[in-house]
C-alpha positions in Angstrom: 0.0 0.0 0.0 1.3 3.4 -1.0 1.1 6.4 1.3 -0.6 9.2 -0.5 0.1 12.2 1.8 3.6 13.0 3.3 4.5 14.2 6.8 6.2 17.2 5.3 2.8 18.6 4.3 2.1 20.9 7.1 -1.2 22.0 5.6 -3.2 19.2 4.1 -6.3 21.3 3.2 -6.1 24.0 0.6 -8.7 26.6 0.1 -10.9 26.4 -3.0 -12.4 29.2 -5.1 -15.3 29.8 -2.8 -14.3 31.1 0.7 -17.6 32.1 2.2 -21.3 32.4 1.3 -21.0 36.2 1.6 -18.1 36.4 -0.8 -19.9 34.0 -3.1 -23.0 36.2 -3.2 -21.0 39.3 -4.0 -19.3 37.7 -7.0 -22.5 36.6 -8.8 -25.7 37.9 -10.2 -29.0 36.9 -8.7 -30.6 33.7 -10.1 -34.2 34.1 -11.2 -35.1 30.6 -12.5 -37.0 29.0 -14.1 -37.0 26.8 -11.0 -36.1 23.1 -11.3 -33.8 21.2 -13.6 -31.2 18.6 -12.8 -30.3 17.6 -9.2 -27.4 15.2 -8.6 -27.4 14.6 -4.9 -29.2 15.4 -1.6 -28.4 14.9 2.0 -30.1 15.8 5.4 -28.1 17.0 8.3 -28.7 14.3 10.9 -28.3 16.9 13.8 -30.7 19.3 12.2 -32.7 17.7 9.4 -34.2 21.1 8.4 -30.7 21.7 7.0 -30.3 20.0 3.6 -27.6 20.3 1.0 -28.1 19.8 -2.7 -25.4 19.1 -5.3 -25.5 19.7 -9.1 -23.4 18.6 -12.1 -21.8 22.0 -12.5 -20.2 22.5 -9.1 -23.2 24.5 -7.7 -24.1 23.7 -4.1 -27.5 24.8 -2.8 -28.7 24.8 0.8 -32.2 24.6 2.5 -32.9 25.5 6.1 -36.6 24.6 6.0 -36.4 20.9 5.2 -36.3 21.5 1.4 -39.2 23.9 1.0 -36.9 26.7 -0.3 -33.4 26.7 -1.6 -30.5 29.2 -1.9 -27.3 28.9 -3.8 -24.5 28.6 -1.1 -21.2 27.8 -2.9 -19.5 26.9 -6.1 -17.0 24.1 -5.8 -14.2 23.8 -8.3 -12.6 26.3 -10.6 -14.9 25.7 -13.6 -18.4 24.5 -14.2 -17.7 20.8 -14.7 -17.7 19.3 -11.2 -20.3 16.7 -10.4 -21.2 16.8 -6.7 -22.2 13.2 -6.3 -21.8 12.4 -2.6 -22.7 14.7 0.3 -22.1 13.2 3.7 -22.6 14.8 7.1 -20.4 13.7 10.0 -22.5 14.7 13.0 -20.0 13.4 15.6 -17.3 15.9 14.4 -19.6 18.5 12.9 -18.1 18.0 9.5 -19.5 17.8 6.0 -17.8 16.0 3.1 -18.5 16.2 -0.6 -16.9 14.0 -3.3 -16.7 15.4 -6.8 -15.5 14.4 -10.2 -15.1 16.3 -13.5 -17.5 15.7 -16.3 -14.9 17.0 -18.7 -11.7 15.3 -17.5 -11.3 11.9 -15.9 -8.1 13.1 -14.3 -9.8 15.8 -12.3 -11.8 15.7 -9.1 -11.7 16.6 -5.4 -12.8 15.8 -1.9 -14.3 18.9 -0.1 -14.6 19.4 3.6 -16.5 22.0 5.6 -16.0 22.6 9.3 -18.7 25.4 9.7 -21.9 23.9 8.4 -21.2 24.5 4.8 -20.4 28.2 4.9 -16.8 27.6 3.7 -15.1 24.7 2.0 -11.6 23.3 1.7 -10.2 20.6 -0.5 -8.2 17.6 0.8 -4.9 18.0 -1.0 -4.1 14.2 -1.0 -7.4 13.6 -3.0 -6.9 16.5 -5.4 -7.2 15.5 -9.1 -8.8 12.2 -8.3 -12.0 11.5 -10.1 -14.1 10.7 -7.0 -17.1 8.6 -8.0 -18.0 7.3 -4.5 -17.4 8.3 -0.9 -18.4 6.8 2.5 -17.9 7.5 6.2 -17.9 4.5 8.6 -21.0 4.6 10.8 -19.2 2.9 13.7 -16.2 5.3 13.6 -16.5 8.5 11.6 -12.7 9.0 11.7 -12.6 6.4 8.9 -13.2 7.7 5.4 -13.2 5.7 2.2 -12.9 7.2 -1.3 -13.7 5.4 -4.5 -12.0 6.9 -7.5 -11.2 5.8 -11.1 -7.7 4.8 -10.0 -8.8 2.7 -7.0 -9.9 2.7 -3.4 -8.3 5.0 -0.7 -8.8 5.2 3.0 -8.1 7.6 5.9 -8.2 6.6 9.5 -7.7 10.1 10.9 -10.5 12.2 9.3 -8.6 12.9 6.2 -5.2 14.0 7.6 -3.4 11.1 5.9 -4.5 8.6 3.2 -3.4 5.3 1.9 -4.4 3.2 -1.1 -6.1 0.0 0.0 -6.7 -1.4 -3.5 -3.9 -3.0 -5.4 -2.2 -0.4 -7.5 -2.8 -0.8 -11.3 -5.2 -3.7 -10.6 -6.9 -4.8 -13.8 -10.4 -5.0 -12.1 -10.4 -3.0 -8.8 -10.6 0.4 -10.5 -13.3 2.7 -11.8 -15.0 2.6 -8.4 -18.6 3.6 -8.9 -20.1 2.7 -5.5 -18.9 2.0 -1.9 -20.5 0.7 1.3 -18.9 0.1 4.7 -20.3 -2.5 7.1 -22.2 -0.4 9.8 -20.6 -2.5 12.6 -17.2 -3.4 11.3 -15.3 -0.7 9.3 -12.8 -3.3 8.1 -15.5 -4.7 5.8 -15.8 -2.6 2.7 -17.8 -3.3 -0.5 -16.7 -1.6 -3.8 -18.8 -1.6 -7.0 -16.8 -1.1 -10.2 -17.7 -0.6 -13.8 -17.5 -4.4 -14.0 -18.9 -6.3 -10.9 -18.4 -5.8 -7.2 -15.5 -6.6 -4.8 -15.1 -6.9 -1.1 -12.4 -6.7 1.6 -12.8 -8.0 5.1 -9.5 -6.7 6.4 -9.4 -3.1 5.5 -8.0 -3.6 2.0 -5.2 -6.1 2.7 -7.0 -8.7 0.6 -9.9 -8.5 -1.8 -12.3 -11.0 -3.2 -14.6 -10.9 -6.2 -18.3 -10.9 -5.5 -20.0 -12.3 -8.5 -22.0 -15.4 -7.5 -25.5 -15.0 -8.8 -24.8 -11.7 -10.6 -25.0 -11.5 -14.4 -21.7 -10.5 -15.8 -22.3 -6.9 -16.7 -21.0 -3.5 -16.0 -21.6 -0.6 -13.6 -22.5 -1.5 -10.0 -24.2 1.8 -9.4 -25.1 1.5 -5.7 -24.5 -0.8 -2.7 -26.2 -0.7 0.7 -25.6 -2.8 3.8 -28.6 -3.4 6.0 -28.2 -1.2 9.1 -29.9 -3.8 11.3 -28.3 -7.0 9.8 -25.0 -6.5 8.0 -25.3 -9.9 6.4 -28.0 -8.4 4.1 -26.5 -6.5 1.2 -28.3 -4.9 -1.8 -26.7 -3.7 -5.0 -27.9 -2.3 -8.3 -26.3 -3.0 -11.6 -27.2 -2.7 -15.3 -29.0 -6.0 -15.2 -31.2 -5.1 -12.2 -31.2 -5.2 -8.4 -29.5 -8.0 -6.4 -29.8 -9.1 -2.8 -27.4 -11.2 -0.7 -28.3 -12.6 2.8 -24.8 -13.9 3.5 -22.7 -10.8 3.2 -22.1 -11.1 -0.5 -21.2 -14.7 -0.8 -24.2 -15.3 -3.0 -26.6 -12.9 -4.6 -30.1 -13.4 -6.2 -31.8 -11.1 -8.5 -34.8 -9.2 -7.2 -38.0 -9.6 -9.2 -40.8 -7.1 -9.6 -39.1 -4.2 -11.3 -39.5 -4.3 -15.2 -36.3 -4.5 -17.2 -37.0 -1.1 -18.8 -36.5 0.5 -15.3 -33.6 -1.6 -14.3 -30.9 1.1 -14.5 -31.0 1.9 -10.8 -28.6 4.6 -9.9 -29.4 4.8 -6.2 -30.6 2.4 -3.5 -31.6 3.8 -0.1 -32.8 2.0 3.1 -35.3 3.6 5.5 -33.3 4.8 8.5 -35.7 3.1 10.9 -37.5 0.3 9.1 -35.0 -2.0 7.5 -37.7 -3.7 5.4 -38.3 -0.5 3.5 -35.9 0.0 0.6 -36.1 2.6 -2.2 -34.8 2.1 -5.7 -34.2 5.2 -7.8 -34.4 4.2 -11.5 -34.5 5.8 -14.9 -38.3 5.1 -14.8 -39.3 6.4 -11.5 -38.9 5.6 -7.8 -39.7 2.0 -6.6 -40.4 1.0 -3.1 -40.4 -2.3 -1.2 -41.8 -2.7 2.3 -40.9 -6.4 2.7 -37.2 -6.4 2.1 -37.4 -6.8 -1.6 -40.0 -9.5 -2.1 -42.5 -7.1 -3.7 -42.0 -3.7 -5.3 -44.3 -0.9 -6.5 -43.6 2.3 -8.4 -44.5 5.4 -6.4 -43.8 8.1 -8.9 -44.7 8.6 -12.6 -42.4 6.6 -14.9 -41.0 9.7 -16.5 -39.1 10.7 -13.3 -35.4 9.9 -13.5 -34.1 9.5 -9.9 -30.5 10.3 -9.1 -30.6 10.3 -5.3 -32.9 9.7 -2.4 -32.9 11.3 1.1 -35.1 10.3 4.0 -35.5 12.6 7.0 -33.9 10.7 9.9 -36.5 12.0 12.4 -39.5 11.5 10.2 -39.4 8.7 7.5 -42.5 10.1 5.8 -40.5 13.1 4.7 -38.7 12.0 1.5 -36.8 14.0 -1.1 -35.8 12.9 -4.5 -33.0 14.3 -6.6 -34.1 14.0 -10.3 -33.1 14.8 -13.8 -35.1 17.7 -15.3 -37.8 17.9 -12.6 -35.5 19.1 -9.8 -36.4 18.2 -6.2 -39.5 16.1 -5.6 -40.9 16.0 -2.0 -43.2 13.6 -0.3 -44.6 14.4 3.1 -46.7 11.2 3.4 -44.3 8.3 2.9 -44.5 8.3 -1.0 -48.3 8.4 -1.2 -47.7 11.6 -3.3 -44.9 13.8 -4.5 -44.8 17.4 -5.4 -42.0 19.7 -6.8 -40.1 21.6 -4.2 -37.8 23.9 -6.2 -38.3 27.4 -4.9 -34.9 29.1 -5.2 -33.3 26.2 -7.1 -32.6 26.4 -10.8 -30.2 24.3 -12.8 -31.5 24.6 -16.4 -29.8 25.2 -19.7 -31.5 28.3 -21.0 -30.2 29.1 -24.6 -32.6 31.9 -25.6 -34.2 34.7 -23.7 -36.7 37.2 -25.2 -38.6 40.2 -23.8 -42.2 40.9 -24.9 -42.3 43.7 -27.4 -45.5 45.1 -25.8 -44.8 44.5 -22.1 -41.2 44.7 -20.9 -42.1 42.9 -17.7 -43.0 39.7 -19.6 -40.2 37.4 -20.5 -39.8 34.1 -22.4 -37.1 31.5 -21.9 -36.2 28.6 -24.1 -34.8 25.5 -22.4 -32.9 22.5 -23.8 -32.3 19.0 -22.5 -35.3 18.9 -20.1 -37.7 17.0 -22.4 -41.3 17.4 -21.2 -40.2 19.4 -18.2 -38.6 22.0 -20.4 -39.5 23.8 -23.6 -40.7 27.4 -23.0 -41.2 29.2 -19.7 -42.9 32.6 -19.3 -42.7 35.2 -16.5 -45.0 38.2 -16.2 -43.0 39.9 -13.4 -39.5 40.4 -14.9 -38.4 36.9 -13.9 -39.6 36.7 -10.3 -42.0 33.8 -11.1 -42.1 31.4 -14.0 -44.7 29.1 -15.5 -44.2 26.5 -18.2 -45.8 27.2 -21.6 -44.9 24.1 -23.6 -48.2 22.6 -24.6 -47.9 21.4 -28.1 -44.1 21.2 -28.1 -43.9 17.6 -26.8 -40.4 17.0 -25.7 -38.8 19.4 -28.1 -35.8 21.6 -27.2 -36.2 25.3 -27.8 -33.2 27.0 -29.3 -34.6 30.4 -30.3 -37.6 32.5 -29.4 -38.9 35.6 -31.4 -42.1 37.6 -31.4 -44.1 38.5 -34.5 -45.7 41.9 -35.0 -49.0 40.3 -34.1 -47.6 39.5 -30.6 -47.4 35.8 -31.5 -44.4 33.9 -30.3 -42.2 32.0 -32.7 -40.0 29.1 -31.5 -37.2 27.3 -33.3 -36.9 23.8 -32.0 -34.8 20.6 -32.7 -37.8 19.6 -34.9 -39.2 22.5 -36.8 -40.8 25.9 -36.2 -43.8 26.5 -33.9 -45.9 29.5 -33.2 -48.2 30.4 -30.3 -50.8 33.2 -30.7 -50.6 36.2 -28.4 -52.3 35.3 -25.1 -52.5 31.7 -26.5 -51.8 28.5 -24.6 -50.8 26.0 -27.2 -48.0 25.8 -29.8 -48.8 24.8 -33.3 -46.4 23.8 -36.1 -45.5 26.4 -38.8 -43.4 24.2 -41.1 -45.1 24.1 -44.4 -42.8 24.7 -47.3 -44.3 25.7 -50.7 -42.0 26.3 -53.7 -43.2 27.5 -57.0 -41.2 26.7 -60.2 -42.1 28.6 -63.3 -41.2 27.2 -66.7 -41.8 28.5 -70.2 -43.4 26.1 -72.7 -43.8 26.6 -76.5 -47.2 25.7 -77.8 -47.5 24.9 -81.5 -49.8 26.9 -83.6 -52.8 25.6 -85.4 -54.5 26.5 -88.7 -56.3 29.3 -86.8 -53.7 30.3 -84.1 -50.1 31.2 -84.0 -47.4 29.4 -82.0 -46.9 30.9 -78.6 -45.0 30.6 -75.3 -46.9 30.1 -72.1 -45.7 30.1 -68.5 -46.4 27.0 -66.4 -46.2 27.0 -62.6 -45.3 23.8 -60.8 -45.9 23.7 -57.0 -43.9 21.4 -54.7 -44.4 21.0 -51.0 -42.3 20.0 -48.1 -41.7 20.5 -44.4 -39.2 22.1 -42.1 -38.4 19.1 -39.9 -34.8 19.7 -38.9 -33.0 21.6 -36.1 -33.9 25.3 -36.2 -30.9 27.0 -34.7 -32.0 30.6 -35.4 -35.0 32.7 -36.5 -35.4 36.3 -37.4 -38.8 38.0 -37.7 -38.8 41.2 -39.7 -42.4 42.2 -40.2 -44.1 39.7 -42.4 -40.8 38.4 -43.6 -39.3 35.6 -41.5 -36.0 33.8 -41.9 -35.2 30.3 -40.5 -31.6 28.9 -40.2 -31.9 25.1 -40.1 -30.0 21.9 -40.7 -32.0 21.7 -44.0 -30.7 25.1 -45.1 -32.1 28.6 -45.0 -35.8 29.2 -45.5 -37.8 32.4 -46.0 -41.4 33.2 -45.3 -43.1 36.2 -46.9 -46.4 35.7 -45.0 -45.5 35.5 -41.3 -44.7 31.8 -41.3 -47.9 30.5 -42.9 -45.7 29.0 -45.6 -42.0 28.9 -46.3 -40.0 28.8 -49.5 -36.6 27.2 -49.9 -34.2 26.2 -48.9 -32.9 29.3 -50.6 -29.4 28.4 -49.4 -28.9 24.7 -49.5 -25.8 24.1 -47.4 -26.7 22.1 -44.3 -26.4 23.3 -40.7 -27.2 27.0 -41.0 -26.7 28.3 -37.5 -27.6 32.0 -37.6 -29.6 34.6 -39.6 -30.6 38.2 -39.2 -32.6 40.4 -41.6 -33.0 44.2 -41.5 -35.0 45.5 -44.5 -33.2 44.4 -47.6 -30.1 43.5 -45.7 -29.7 39.8 -44.7 -26.8 37.9 -43.1 -26.8 34.1 -42.6 -24.2 31.7 -41.6 -23.3 28.0 -41.4 -20.5 27.0 -39.0 -17.9 27.7 -41.6 -19.4 30.2 -44.1 -21.1 33.7 -44.0 -23.6 34.6 -46.7 -24.9 38.1 -47.4 -27.9 39.4 -49.4 -28.7 43.1 -50.2 -32.1 42.4 -51.8 -34.1 40.6 -49.1 -32.7 37.1 -49.9 -33.3 37.1 -53.7 -29.5 36.8 -54.4 -26.6 36.0 -52.2 -22.8 36.4 -52.0 -20.2 34.8 -49.7 -18.6 37.2 -47.3 -14.7 37.2 -47.2 -14.8 37.1 -43.4 -15.0 33.3 -43.6 -11.3 33.2 -44.4 -10.6 34.4 -40.9 -13.1 32.4 -38.8 -13.3 28.7 -38.2 -16.6 28.4 -36.3 -19.4 30.9 -36.5 -21.5 31.3 -33.3 -23.9 34.1 -34.3 -24.6 37.0 -36.6 -26.1 40.5 -36.2 -27.1 43.7 -38.0 -26.6 46.7 -35.7 -28.7 49.9 -35.6 -26.3 51.6 -38.1 -26.5 48.8 -40.6 -23.2 47.2 -39.8 -22.9 43.4 -40.1 -21.4 41.5 -37.2 -20.2 38.0 -36.8 -19.6 36.3 -33.5 -17.1 33.4 -33.8 -14.5 31.2 -32.2 -11.9 33.8 -33.2 -13.8 36.7 -31.6 -16.1 39.4 -33.1 -15.9 40.8 -36.6 -17.6 43.9 -38.1 -18.2 45.2 -41.6 -19.5 48.7 -42.1 -19.5 48.6 -45.9 -22.0 45.9 -46.6 -19.7 43.0 -46.1 -16.9 44.1 -48.5 -14.3 44.5 -45.8 -14.2 43.2 -42.2 -12.4 44.3 -39.1 -11.8 42.1 -36.0 -13.1 44.0 -33.0 -11.2 44.0 -29.7 -11.1 47.1 -27.4 -12.8 45.3 -24.5 -14.2 42.2 -26.2 -12.5 38.8 -25.7 -10.3 37.7 -28.5 -12.0 34.3 -28.8 -15.3 32.5 -28.4 -17.8 35.4 -28.7 -21.2 33.7 -28.7 -23.8 36.5 -29.0 -24.1 40.1 -30.2 -27.3 42.2 -30.1 -28.5 45.7 -29.5 -31.2 47.6 -27.8 -33.1 49.5 -30.5 -34.0 52.6 -28.5 -30.8 53.2 -26.5 -28.5 52.0 -29.4 -26.6 50.1 -26.7 -24.9 46.9 -27.9 -24.6 43.8 -25.8 -22.5 40.7 -26.2 -21.8 37.4 -24.5 -18.8 35.0 -24.6 -17.5 31.9 -23.0 -16.4 33.8 -20.0 -18.1 34.9 -16.7 -18.8 38.4 -18.1 -21.2 40.0 -20.4 -20.1 43.0 -22.5 -21.7 46.4 -23.3 -20.9 49.1 -25.8 -22.5 52.6 -26.0 -20.6 53.8 -29.1 -21.8 51.4 -31.8 -19.4 48.6 -30.9 -16.1 50.6 -31.2 -15.3 50.0 -27.5 -16.7 47.6 -24.9 -16.6 47.1 -21.2 -17.0 43.9 -19.3 -19.7 43.3 -16.6 -18.9 40.4 -14.3 -21.8 38.0 -13.8 -20.1 34.9 -12.4 -21.8 32.7 -15.0 -21.2 31.7 -18.5 -23.9 33.4 -20.5 -25.5 32.8 -23.9 -27.7 35.8 -24.3 -28.2 39.2 -22.6 -31.5 41.2 -22.4 -32.2 44.6 -20.7 -35.2 44.5 -18.4 -36.5 47.0 -15.9 -33.3 48.9 -15.5 -30.9 46.0 -15.3 -29.5 43.2 -17.5 -30.7 39.6 -17.5 -28.6 36.8 -18.9 -29.4 33.2 -20.1 -26.7 30.8 -18.7 -25.4 27.4 -19.5 -26.5 25.8 -16.3 -28.2 28.1 -13.9 -31.2 29.4 -15.8 -31.7 33.2 -15.9 -29.6 35.4 -13.8 -30.1 39.1 -13.1 -27.7 42.0 -12.6 -27.8 43.4 -9.0 -29.6 46.7 -8.8 -29.7 48.8 -12.0 -27.9 51.4 -14.0 -29.0 54.7 -15.4 -27.6 53.7 -18.7 -29.8 50.7 -19.0 -32.9 50.9 -21.1 -36.2 49.5 -20.1 -37.7 49.9 -23.6 -38.5 47.0 -25.8 -35.6 46.0 -28.0 -34.1 43.3 -30.1 -33.2 40.0 -28.3 
């Protein structure tokens, strides 16, 4: 066994980016929702079950002090937005909280975090730094003993994290990629480790290991292991092929029946803290419950609920919280008889488009992706303080762009076509009919009484916009749609479309202003000066490798947001200039302007948004603390759509900021 930490390390904890909840709050804008989204982990404080921590897959940690009724963002763990906070463990005996994390971007990154003050500040354990920690456990019988399961093996501390040693054989062919851990509640020398290929067990603290596979189908990913708190001979585990139970401490398992194979991907098993016969199974098709130690199971949530974690109030087993994908936190106060969302103050959604109503600046619309039937479009009538879902008719479609027609109708570009919803309407309807007219001249022979003549014949062909609609522009009755099928134009407010007028696949952006139109694929920028009748390629494409967005500013200038930064043409696209002077030199995602104030706004892959008051010649950065995709002025302050945290709002307001309706 190899000693991980050295005596020469006088300080074995190093501070992480977040130092206190007060400092955290000062760095970041205010989150507004829409509430809900993805939750990765949940844990009650056993000393004070009103205190609950919630972990996400972007390093965000939320806290509740009213047993999960309301939430507040309390910390950001890690330097970037890629830490999955998978395991939150309270050590009541020593008033410690531990969180194991791994990077969703890099298997060589991860950390073990510790808080000594109830979660107000956090430190990393230096010996576990850059380990992809997929599981973590504290021994119930001796909380000085900690066990970490990482991609490179199993590690143990006997002194609350001061020193660590590897207890799995180094470079072992099988005891690696540790997905789950469980420690015998009475004997901390007995440790179970679930890998990406079957489980293992040690009975001597890691000196020797044996394979546990009797009765288990040879498959991968042992997601969860629990040891019965009343009888340690009883062990449950979940794997790709289902749930298994052993009654002889893992010597032999038998597969539990009663849960259909479609729901067999069980990420989490959880035993009632009082009644050992009650076990919960969080699956990809809902929460299942047994009250007779696994002999019979019943589903207690709808099948569209994906459960990531389960937490039961230690003082009241009827109080149950679920961490879910897409639907946020679900709460039951009656022992699973019913569940309801409990997401006030919690938002972990990917909002990619944000629009302000042209007739009421307090009304906002947000388009969400990756949330299936729990996402789509959300609306707020009070500048983002409260949101309601407005997705009827969209099914499970993602919404990538929202625009508003002159009639007040909303227009949505989805991963499967264009949809519209009438002003004050409640249901989205498709607006995808393509009608193309082809005129040909045909010579008609003359007869004895008539002369030969040429007639024009019109052939009508029909089709459908069915691809990914990455961008839309609504300019009066003329609408433009940038899609994976090409660029389409409507001359009648979306009732019918013609095209594709540009046939390259994967058009990602389009803007029209009168006769001026700019459209782009990832690699090429196209310009039209006659409303889309004819097109020419812009030479800017020789300088950019990936186009993120396009824009036409109030003075008629063309703009391109790209991987290489922002480019501007003030002569109709003949020449282009790369714009710096305050803008980042790379990965500019979005450029827009407020029509009345002439103020320009931009977003990039940074934690700032950018503002220009001189037509884009100079810019200044405004720190948000979030990576933003779009920026909209509302009620004297800026709102931004973020990659993970929904909509965030600028604190206070600025005299320069317009409250008028503008382009989004």
